[in-house]
N, C-alpha and C positions, 0 to 999 in steps of 0.2 A: 421567325423572331430577330429584329435588328437591334443591335446594341452599338452606340458609338460611345468612344472613351476619349479623353481629353488628358493629356498628360500637363495642360498648362494651367490648369485650376487647381484649387487646393482640396477639393474633395476627393478622398481615397478613392481608387479604382474600385473596389468591393464596394462602395456606397455607391458610386455611379451605376454598376449592374443592378444593384438592390433597388436603386429609385426608378432605373429606366423600365425593369421589369414589374415593379409595383405600378408604375405609370400605364403600362400597357394593359394589365388586369384590370384597373379601374376605370379605362377608357372604354374597354369592352374588346380590343384588340386580341386579347388572349381569353379565352372562356374555359369555366370549371373543366376540370378533366383532360384539359389540352396538355399533351406531353411537353416538358421542357427538354433542350438539349442536355445529355449527361455532362456532368462536371468536368469530365475530361474533353470531351468534345469541344464544349464551350470557351474551355482554357486554351485549346488547340486553335480555335478559330479566331480568338480574339488576342493569340500571342501573349499569354498571360500564364501566370504560375496556377496550378490546380487549387493550392492554397487560397488562393484570392477567391475564384469562383465558388469553392466551396464554402467559403466565409459568406459570402453574398447570399448562397442559398439556405445556408442555417439561419442568417437574419430573415430571409423571408420565409421560411418555415416556423421560426419561432414567432411572428409576427402574424400567422395564420393565413398567407397569401399562397402559400404551396404546401405539398405533403410529399414526402417520398417514401415508396415502396421498395424496400431490400430486393435487389435483383430485377425491378421492374423498371425504376427511374424515379424522376420527380415530375410531379403533374400539378397544374393549378389547381387550387381549394375551390370548393363552392364559397361564395362570398357571405358573409354575415352583414344585413344590411346597414345593421347599426355601425359597423366597423368601416363598411364603405362610406355612409354619411359622416362619419369623424374625419376620415382623411380628406373629403372634401371640404369639409369644414374649416380644418386645418388650413388648407391651400387658401381658402377665402381669408381666413384671419390674416396669414402672412401678406398676402397681395394688399389687403385694407390697411396692415399695418405700415405697408411701403406708400400707399396712398396719402394717410395721416402725415407720414415724416415729410413726405414732398410738400404736402399744403402747408404744413408749418413752417419749412424752410422757406417757401416761396409767400409766404403773409396771406394766405388763403385762408378764410373764416370758416368754422362750422358749417353754416347756413350754405355758403357756396358749395362746400364738398357733397353736402346732403342733396343739395338740386341735382348737381353732378351726377351723382350715384342714381338719383330717381330719373334722371334722362336717359342714363345709359341702361337701366333695368327695363325701360317702358319699350327701348329700341328706339 
């Protein structure tokens, strides 16, 4: 499991960890039952506070992406298909909002945006 942290952005470190692990689960890089590094090991590898990694794991657990077994560690949870679909839908909405904003800024009309989307969809 690879995680890259950036100090230059505004996203907190725990949120970067949460986002990247979530993305690896949704993309299939991490599968149900896969063990995650311990909180202490991940903190050591990333050279950050244990509190920061604990916060990321707690967020992932509360969102249903991982589960923790006391004395055994944290593992990737089986994903609810509706939750996975909702996460992907949220990503699509964010991307489309960016496209709509760019189109409006550039004076590109609705019909042209729809045609562009259709062409992209059809490959």
